[in-house]
C-alpha positions in Angstrom: 20.2 -30.6 -25.2 19.8 -27.2 -23.5 17.9 -27.1 -20.6 15.6 -23.7 -20.4 13.9 -22.5 -17.0 13.0 -19.4 -15.9 10.6 -17.4 -13.3 7.5 -15.8 -14.4 5.6 -13.4 -12.3 1.7 -12.9 -12.5 0.3 -9.1 -11.9 -2.8 -8.0 -11.7 -5.4 -6.2 -10.4 -7.4 -8.2 -7.1 -10.5 -10.8 -8.9 -8.6 -11.0 -12.7 -7.9 -14.7 -12.2 -4.1 -15.1 -11.6 -4.9 -17.8 -9.4 -7.4 -19.7 -11.8 -4.6 -19.6 -14.5 -1.6 -20.6 -12.3 -4.3 -24.1 -11.3 -4.8 -23.9 -15.1 -1.2 -23.9 -17.0 -0.2 -26.5 -14.2 -3.0 -29.1 -14.2 -3.2 -28.9 -10.4 -4.6 -26.9 -7.7 -1.9 -24.9 -6.0 -3.6 -21.8 -5.0 -7.6 -21.5 -3.3 -9.9 -19.6 -5.7 -13.0 -16.8 -5.3 -15.3 -14.4 -6.7 -13.3 -12.3 -3.7 -11.4 -9.8 -3.6 -7.9 -10.3 -1.6 -8.5 -14.3 -1.7 -4.5 -14.9 -2.3 -2.8 -13.2 0.9 1.0 -14.4 -0.1 3.4 -15.2 -3.0 3.0 -18.6 -4.4 5.0 -20.6 -6.3 4.2 -22.9 -9.0 6.3 -25.3 -11.0 6.0 -26.7 -14.3 8.6 -29.3 -16.0 8.3 -30.5 -19.2 11.5 -32.6 -20.9 14.3 -29.8 -20.5 11.8 -26.8 -19.8 11.0 -25.9 -16.2 8.8 -23.2 -15.6 8.7 -21.7 -12.0 5.4 -19.0 -11.5 5.0 -16.7 -8.9 1.5 -15.8 -8.0 1.3 -12.7 -6.3 -1.7 -11.2 -4.2 -4.5 -8.8 -5.9 -3.4 -5.0 -5.9 -5.9 -2.6 -5.4 -5.4 1.3 -6.1 -4.4 2.3 -2.9 -2.3 0.2 -2.2 0.5 0.8 -5.5 2.5 3.0 -2.7 2.9 0.4 -0.4 3.7 -2.9 -2.5 6.0 -0.8 -4.5 9.0 -1.8 -3.5 7.5 -5.3 -3.3 6.9 -5.3 -7.1 9.6 -3.9 -8.3 12.2 -7.0 -6.3 9.6 -10.0 -7.6 9.4 -8.8 -10.8 13.6 -8.0 -11.3 14.2 -11.3 -10.5 11.7 -12.4 -13.1 12.3 -13.4 -16.5 8.9 -12.1 -18.1 6.0 -11.1 -16.2 2.1 -11.6 -17.1 0.0 -8.8 -16.8 -3.2 -10.1 -16.5 -6.6 -8.0 -16.7 -10.0 -8.8 -16.8 -11.8 -9.1 -20.3 -11.7 -5.7 -21.5 -11.5 -3.9 -18.3 -8.4 -1.5 -18.8 -9.1 1.2 -16.1 -6.8 3.2 -14.0 -5.8 0.6 -12.0 -4.5 -1.1 -15.3 -2.9 2.0 -16.3 -1.0 3.2 -13.1 0.4 -0.7 -12.4 1.1 -1.2 -16.2 3.3 2.2 -15.7 5.1 0.8 -13.3 5.5 -2.1 -14.8 7.4 -0.3 -18.1 9.6 1.0 -16.1 11.2 -2.3 -15.0 13.4 -3.6 -17.9 11.6 -7.1 -18.0 9.1 -9.0 -21.2 5.2 -7.9 -20.5 2.9 -10.4 -21.4 -0.9 -8.9 -21.6 -2.9 -11.6 -20.8 -6.6 -11.0 -21.3 -8.6 -13.5 -19.4 -12.1 -14.7 -18.7 -12.9 -14.0 -22.6 -15.5 -16.4 -22.1 -18.1 -14.5 -20.4 -17.5 -11.4 -23.6 -21.1 -11.7 -25.0 -20.0 -10.4 -28.0 -16.6 -11.7 -29.5 -16.8 -9.3 -32.4 -16.0 -6.6 -30.1 -12.8 -8.3 -29.0 -10.4 -8.1 -31.9 -11.0 -3.9 -32.4 -10.4 -3.7 -28.7 -7.1 -5.7 -28.7 -5.7 -3.3 -31.6 -7.0 -0.2 -29.6 -5.2 -1.2 -26.4 -1.9 -2.3 -28.8 -1.5 1.3 -30.1 -2.8 2.9 -26.5 0.3 1.0 -24.6 2.9 -0.5 -27.4 3.0 -4.0 -26.1 3.4 -6.3 -28.6 2.8 -9.6 -27.0 -1.6 -9.6 -26.2 -3.0 -12.3 -25.7 -6.5 -13.3 -24.8 -7.6 -16.7 -23.0 -9.8 -18.1 -20.6 -8.4 -19.8 -17.7 -11.6 -21.5 -16.3 -12.0 -23.3 -20.0 -8.1 -23.8 -21.0 -8.5 -21.5 -23.9 -5.4 -20.0 -25.3 -2.9 -21.8 -22.7 -1.0 -23.9 -24.9 -0.4 -20.4 -27.1 0.3 -18.6 -23.9 2.5 -21.2 -22.3 4.2 -21.1 -26.5 4.7 -17.2 -25.7 6.2 -17.5 -22.3 9.0 -20.5 -23.0 10.0 -18.0 -26.0 11.3 -15.8 -23.1 13.4 -18.0 -21.4 16.8 -18.3 -21.4 18.6 -21.3 -21.0 19.6 -22.3 -17.5 19.4 -25.3 -15.1 16.6 -26.3 -13.7 16.1 -25.2 -9.7 13.3 -27.4 -8.6 13.4 -31.9 -9.4 10.9 -32.3 -11.7 8.1 -33.9 -9.7 8.0 -30.7 -7.8 4.9 -28.8 -8.3 5.1 -25.6 -5.6 7.2 -24.5 -2.9 4.2 -25.0 -0.2 4.3 -27.6 2.5 1.3 -30.0 2.6 -0.2 -28.1 5.5 -0.4 -24.7 4.2 -2.6 -26.0 1.4 -4.7 -28.3 3.7 -5.1 -24.8 5.7 -6.1 -22.6 2.5 -8.6 -25.2 0.9 -10.4 -25.1 4.2 -10.4 -21.2 4.3 -11.0 -21.0 0.1 -14.3 -23.2 1.5 -14.9 -20.8 4.1 -14.9 -17.6 2.1 -17.2 -19.1 -0.5 -20.1 -20.1 2.1 -19.7 -17.4 3.6 -18.9 -13.9 1.4 -18.8 -11.1 3.4 -20.4 -12.3 6.8 -16.9 -13.1 7.2 -13.8 -10.8 7.1 -11.1 -12.0 4.7 -8.5 -11.8 7.2 -9.9 -14.9 9.2 -6.8 -17.5 9.6 -6.7 -21.3 9.5 -4.0 -23.0 11.4 -3.2 -27.2 11.3 -3.1 -28.0 15.1 -2.3 -31.3 14.1 -1.4 -33.3 10.6 -1.2 -37.1 10.9 -0.2 -38.7 7.5 -0.3 -42.7 7.6 -0.6 -44.5 4.4 -3.9 -44.5 3.7 -5.6 -41.9 5.6 -4.8 -38.6 6.9 -5.8 -36.8 10.1 -6.5 -33.6 10.1 -6.9 -31.3 13.5 -7.6 -27.4 12.2 -8.3 -24.2 14.5 -10.3 -21.7 12.4 -9.2 -18.1 13.8 -11.9 -15.0 14.3 -11.7 -11.7 15.7 -15.6 -12.0 17.2 -17.7 -13.9 18.9 -20.3 -13.3 16.3 -18.1 -14.7 14.0 -17.2 -17.4 15.8 -21.3 -18.1 16.1 -21.3 -17.7 11.9 -19.1 -20.4 11.7 -20.1 -22.5 14.2 -23.7 -23.0 12.1 -22.0 -24.3 9.1 -19.6 -26.1 10.5 -20.7 -29.3 9.6 -21.1 -28.3 5.9 -17.8 -26.9 6.1 -16.0 -30.1 7.6 -17.7 -32.3 4.4 -17.3 -29.9 1.9 -12.7 -29.5 3.0 -12.7 -33.1 3.4 -14.2 -34.1 -0.2 -11.6 -30.9 -1.3 -8.6 -32.1 0.3 -9.5 -35.7 -0.5 -9.7 -34.9 -4.2 -6.1 -33.0 -4.2 -4.4 -35.6 -2.2 -5.8 -39.5 -3.0 -6.3 -39.8 0.3 -9.3 -40.7 2.9 -9.4 -37.9 4.8 -10.6 -37.6 8.8 -11.1 -33.9 9.4 -12.0 -31.9 12.7 -12.4 -28.5 12.9 -12.4 -26.0 15.7 -13.2 -22.2 15.9 -11.5 -19.7 18.6 -11.8 -16.1 19.2 -8.1 -14.2 19.5 
């Protein structure tokens, strides 16, 4: 039996659900999510291996209109290495940002699948099909699929379409591998996710979480984390919720690693 393996890049504006989709497909959380823009900061690889098929997903940071020129070369380099591109949009919002980004994507000779996410939030489902037909005529893209990454609607159909675009190739990763990120990165990201979701706009998204020490024993993981902020006022805000932040972060980390977690968090101004 021939092996199938390929790279699929997820692109789209900020907060369209790219990270939620990759977590849903993998059935394992590798990328943090929130309702706020710019949650994902760096490219994250997720790997799904089923039998002879291995799909390597690349979750990219959300793109804002002002960043198109700055990140244009990054997109090109990333997409040139891809076998397929998932261009994700939020419901029926095809605005100037989507139009410009799609124009850039069309210049690169790669398979593009338009993924209409968050269809569970569309109250009047009867308007979806006419809108899809209208979009098809506008952009001349033959593969447009509506999904809900949050509820898992349309995910199997999407995966089938993705596989049809992948080449016969040897697998790049062992079957057990889920991501290229290490344990420390995921733990730091889970803590940052709790900060973003609890404090919203009170704390800027450039806040950093650094693991000072990680001790992984047979039954317990001991984590010593440092939250780095830019101002004393931000430090005081976090200190005001530090107990709850520790508790919620610990539970989230335990759910991922299935181990008891001992977590200590400090806050530092830098």
